[in-house]
BAFI-3210 file (N, C-alpha, C; in Angstrom, 3 decimals, decimal comma, padded with zeros to 6 digits):
// residues 102
n [1|2|3|4|5|6|7|8|9|10|11|12|13|14|15|16|17|18|19|20|21|22|23|24|25|26|27|28|29|30|31|32|33|34|35|36|37|38|39|40|41|42|43|44|45|46|47|48|49|50|51|52|53|54|55|56|57|58|59|60|61|62|63|64|65|66|67|68|69|70|71|72|73|74|75|76|77|78|79|80|81|82|83|84|85|86|87|88|89|90|91|92|93|94|95|96|97|98|99|100|101|102]
n.u [-007,571|-007,117|-005,074|-004,762|-002,474|-001,803|000,088|000,491|000,898|-000,539|-003,618|-006,166|-006,859|-007,657|-008,129|-009,400|-009,133|-010,033|-010,209|-011,871|-014,894|-015,746|-015,666|-016,054|-014,346|-013,220|-012,313|-009,725|-008,551|-005,991|-005,001|-002,188|-002,527|-005,118|-007,817|-008,162|-010,129|-012,696|-014,403|-013,920|-014,452|-015,897|-016,657|-018,505|-017,447|-019,223|-019,245|-021,376|-022,009|-022,505|-025,045|-025,257|-023,295|-022,363|-022,377|-020,714|-019,661|-019,186|-017,181|-016,685|-013,688|-012,729|-012,242|-011,420|-009,124|-009,011|-010,622|-012,654|-014,191|-016,303|-018,269|-021,385|-022,101|-020,141|-019,835|-020,800|-019,460|-019,432|-017,413|-015,325|-016,345|-015,238|-013,587|-013,586|-011,708|-011,610|-010,304|-009,800|-006,870|-006,094|-004,183|-001,770|-001,418|000,001|-001,069|-002,460|-003,840|-005,861|-007,300|-009,327|-010,191|-011,921]
n.v [-034,714|-031,922|-029,877|-027,303|-026,094|-024,358|-022,705|-021,059|-018,448|-016,260|-014,500|-016,389|-016,013|-017,153|-017,760|-019,890|-020,355|-022,191|-021,703|-022,831|-024,792|-026,723|-029,284|-029,233|-031,136|-031,457|-029,675|-029,055|-028,198|-027,667|-026,792|-025,793|-025,646|-025,672|-023,385|-021,237|-019,307|-017,333|-017,915|-020,295|-020,078|-021,303|-020,393|-019,670|-017,601|-016,267|-016,273|-015,079|-012,912|-011,071|-011,693|-014,395|-015,461|-017,797|-019,176|-022,032|-023,577|-023,215|-023,025|-022,934|-022,150|-022,138|-024,328|-026,245|-028,110|-029,247|-029,280|-030,844|-030,491|-032,173|-032,490|-034,260|-034,974|-034,012|-030,491|-028,611|-026,203|-023,306|-022,044|-019,459|-019,192|-019,097|-020,472|-019,381|-019,192|-018,380|-017,048|-015,445|-015,147|-014,617|-015,382|-016,077|-018,767|-021,671|-022,889|-025,175|-025,445|-027,136|-027,433|-029,323|-030,313|-031,260]
n.w [-009,054|-006,965|-004,814|-002,379|-000,196|002,733|005,212|008,375|010,909|011,310|010,630|008,921|005,614|003,031|-000,341|-002,752|-006,113|-008,588|-011,349|-013,190|-013,709|-010,830|-008,254|-004,831|-002,542|000,040|003,026|005,203|008,413|010,716|013,953|015,872|018,580|021,060|021,917|020,279|019,912|018,227|015,040|012,457|009,023|005,987|002,798|-000,237|-002,817|-005,057|-008,628|-009,742|-008,212|-005,084|-004,113|-004,308|-002,748|-000,321|002,946|003,775|005,844|009,317|012,201|015,593|017,110|019,705|021,456|019,748|017,700|015,267|012,094|009,799|006,961|005,096|002,521|002,207|-000,338|-003,137|-003,389|-006,143|-008,338|-010,503|-013,265|-012,257|-009,700|-006,281|-003,416|-000,146|002,763|006,178|009,235|012,299|013,900|016,843|018,679|017,506|016,734|015,313|012,195|009,749|006,599|004,273|001,111|-000,969|-004,213|-007,271]
ca.u [-007,783|-006,196|-004,922|-004,073|-002,040|-001,257|000,441|000,859|000,631|-001,384|-005,016|-006,436|-007,636|-007,216|-009,125|-009,038|-009,752|-009,600|-010,143|-012,784|-015,928|-015,094|-016,429|-015,331|-014,367|-012,897|-011,497|-009,154|-007,781|-005,408|-004,338|-001,127|-002,972|-006,534|-008,034|-007,982|-011,251|-013,250|-014,936|-013,359|-015,544|-015,670|-017,786|-018,311|-017,464|-019,850|-018,979|-022,636|-022,151|-022,690|-026,367|-025,119|-022,250|-022,998|-021,568|-020,807|-019,281|-018,630|-016,759|-016,088|-012,375|-012,255|-011,704|-011,129|-007,826|-009,164|-011,882|-012,688|-015,460|-016,427|-019,672|-021,946|-021,884|-019,323|-020,502|-020,371|-019,420|-019,182|-016,197|-015,326|-016,617|-014,045|-013,805|-012,891|-011,545|-011,212|-010,249|-008,987|-005,956|-005,671|-003,120|-000,627|-001,307|000,390|-002,174|-002,270|-005,115|-005,830|-008,555|-009,219|-011,274|-011,666]
ca.v [-034,113|-030,799|-029,472|-026,075|-026,185|-023,093|-022,757|-019,758|-018,131|-015,075|-014,766|-017,145|-015,304|-017,943|-017,939|-020,885|-020,059|-023,236|-021,221|-023,611|-025,447|-027,680|-029,874|-029,174|-032,436|-031,411|-028,605|-029,493|-027,210|-028,131|-025,778|-026,333|-025,624|-025,297|-022,076|-020,244|-018,340|-016,951|-018,983|-020,583|-020,144|-021,683|-019,854|-019,536|-016,270|-016,631|-015,490|-014,394|-011,731|-011,275|-012,265|-015,850|-015,892|-018,676|-019,768|-023,480|-024,192|-022,374|-023,831|-022,221|-022,742|-021,918|-025,549|-027,189|-028,045|-029,811|-029,182|-031,548|-030,257|-033,117|-032,532|-035,590|-035,083|-032,854|-029,248|-028,297|-024,773|-022,930|-021,302|-018,120|-019,302|-019,283|-020,899|-018,482|-019,687|-017,246|-017,212|-014,456|-015,870|-013,623|-015,920|-016,478|-020,230|-022,283|-023,608|-025,734|-025,511|-027,848|-027,439|-030,385|-030,255|-031,913]
ca.w [-007,759|-006,750|-003,425|-002,014|001,192|003,231|006,620|008,889|012,312|011,298|010,284|007,682|004,592|001,883|-001,391|-003,765|-007,401|-009,515|-012,718|-014,038|-012,897|-009,942|-007,151|-003,569|-001,891|001,461|003,602|006,481|009,165|011,974|014,769|016,713|019,981|021,230|022,521|019,232|019,836|016,925|014,198|011,142|008,046|004,600|002,044|-001,678|-003,400|-006,324|-009,835|-010,074|-007,372|-003,644|-003,818|-004,337|-001,815|000,658|004,000|003,679|007,108|010,367|013,343|016,719|017,319|021,081|022,060|018,656|017,029|013,929|011,374|008,520|006,288|003,991|002,110|001,970|-001,780|-003,518|-003,802|-007,499|-008,580|-011,896|-013,550|-011,649|-008,263|-005,457|-002,032|000,767|004,131|007,016|010,691|012,984|014,777|017,835|019,537|016,680|016,759|014,040|011,558|008,412|005,899|002,989|000,352|-001,976|-005,188|-008,571]
c.u [-006,702|-006,202|-004,352|-003,762|-001,381|-001,016|000,778|000,625|-000,180|-002,828|-005,094|-007,323|-007,205|-008,382|-008,589|-009,839|-009,270|-009,531|-010,999|-013,883|-015,251|-016,073|-015,547|-015,483|-014,145|-012,108|-011,040|-008,383|-007,268|-004,727|-003,309|-001,477|-004,436|-006,620|-007,888|-009,087|-011,679|-013,694|-014,190|-014,535|-015,023|-016,884|-017,461|-018,409|-017,939|-019,469|-020,219|-022,883|-022,517|-024,057|-026,301|-023,988|-022,919|-021,979|-021,784|-020,546|-018,787|-018,320|-016,131|-014,776|-011,872|-011,692|-011,331|-009,701|-007,916|-010,571|-011,711|-014,087|-015,487|-017,901|-020,137|-021,825|-021,012|-020,201|-019,930|-020,502|-019,066|-017,848|-016,321|-015,684|-015,304|-014,469|-012,946|-012,890|-011,023|-011,245|-009,339|-008,185|-005,359|-004,485|-001,879|-000,353|-000,920|-000,794|-001,738|-003,648|-004,929|-007,216|-008,356|-010,437|-010,903|-012,518]
c.v [-033,056|-030,413|-028,060|-026,212|-024,873|-023,247|-021,347|-019,640|-016,856|-015,470|-015,627|-016,278|-015,929|-018,103|-018,917|-020,587|-021,097|-022,794|-021,982|-024,155|-026,517|-028,217|-029,833|-030,514|-032,344|-030,151|-029,099|-028,356|-027,862|-026,959|-026,454|-026,360|-025,238|-023,892|-020,942|-019,216|-018,084|-018,175|-019,072|-020,711|-020,581|-021,187|-019,837|-018,056|-016,482|-015,688|-014,692|-013,165|-012,082|-011,850|-013,793|-016,364|-016,648|-019,183|-021,274|-024,170|-023,118|-023,265|-022,927|-022,913|-022,603|-023,167|-026,600|-027,031|-028,570|-029,577|-029,977|-031,357|-031,131|-033,162|-033,968|-035,952|-033,896|-031,654|-028,855|-026,796|-024,493|-022,201|-019,883|-018,126|-019,574|-019,761|-020,002|-019,080|-018,541|-017,625|-016,143|-015,157|-014,891|-014,079|-016,396|-017,974|-020,727|-023,069|-024,138|-025,957|-026,240|-027,832|-028,420|-030,301|-031,072|-031,260]
c.w [-007,554|-005,278|-003,368|-000,542|001,583|004,731|007,087|010,380|012,422|011,031|009,028|006,813|003,266|000,906|-002,421|-005,024|-008,413|-010,976|-013,711|-013,133|-012,061|-008,909|-005,907|-002,863|-000,386|001,800|004,961|007,108|010,441|012,654|015,650|018,183|020,025|021,824|021,538|019,112|018,399|016,112|012,875|010,186|006,680|003,835|000,559|-002,036|-004,834|-007,464|-010,241|-009,205|-005,942|-003,269|-003,747|-003,436|-000,674|001,676|003,962|005,012|008,056|011,561|014,392|017,074|018,760|021,734|021,000|018,157|015,595|013,388|010,091|007,954|005,041|003,606|001,871|000,498|-002,158|-003,896|-005,156|-007,734|-010,038|-012,029|-012,975|-010,176|-007,530|-004,080|-001,144|002,170|004,988|008,490|011,260|014,062|015,794|018,687|018,785|016,730|015,363|013,470|010,196|007,803|004,588|002,379|-000,796|-002,903|-006,423|-009,628]
res [x|x|x|x|x|x|x|x|x|x|x|x|x|x|x|x|x|x|x|x|x|x|x|x|x|x|x|x|x|x|x|x|x|x|x|x|x|x|x|x|x|x|x|x|x|x|x|x|x|x|x|x|x|x|x|x|x|x|x|x|x|x|x|x|x|x|x|x|x|x|x|x|x|x|x|x|x|x|x|x|x|x|x|x|x|x|x|x|x|x|x|x|x|x|x|x|x|x|x|x|x|x]
***
């Protein structure tokens, strides 16, 4: 099992590139305060090109402080696929992001 943990107070623009075929197990996001506006997104940046890029999760963060995206079954990806997490942090709220795969 592998983890990528990132913390900040700016926008989230985090890409996870495992460098091999992988299964996405979980994405967790915690905000230090509610009222973050905008939507947090988790998507796949496909090695096969933009025709295969897919939005996996979107969450309105206006009143949320936590997101736990846990697929019912692990999402399986090929070598070269990447997971992209994004959120526009207009209020400089402290956040912590964790992506877990195997």
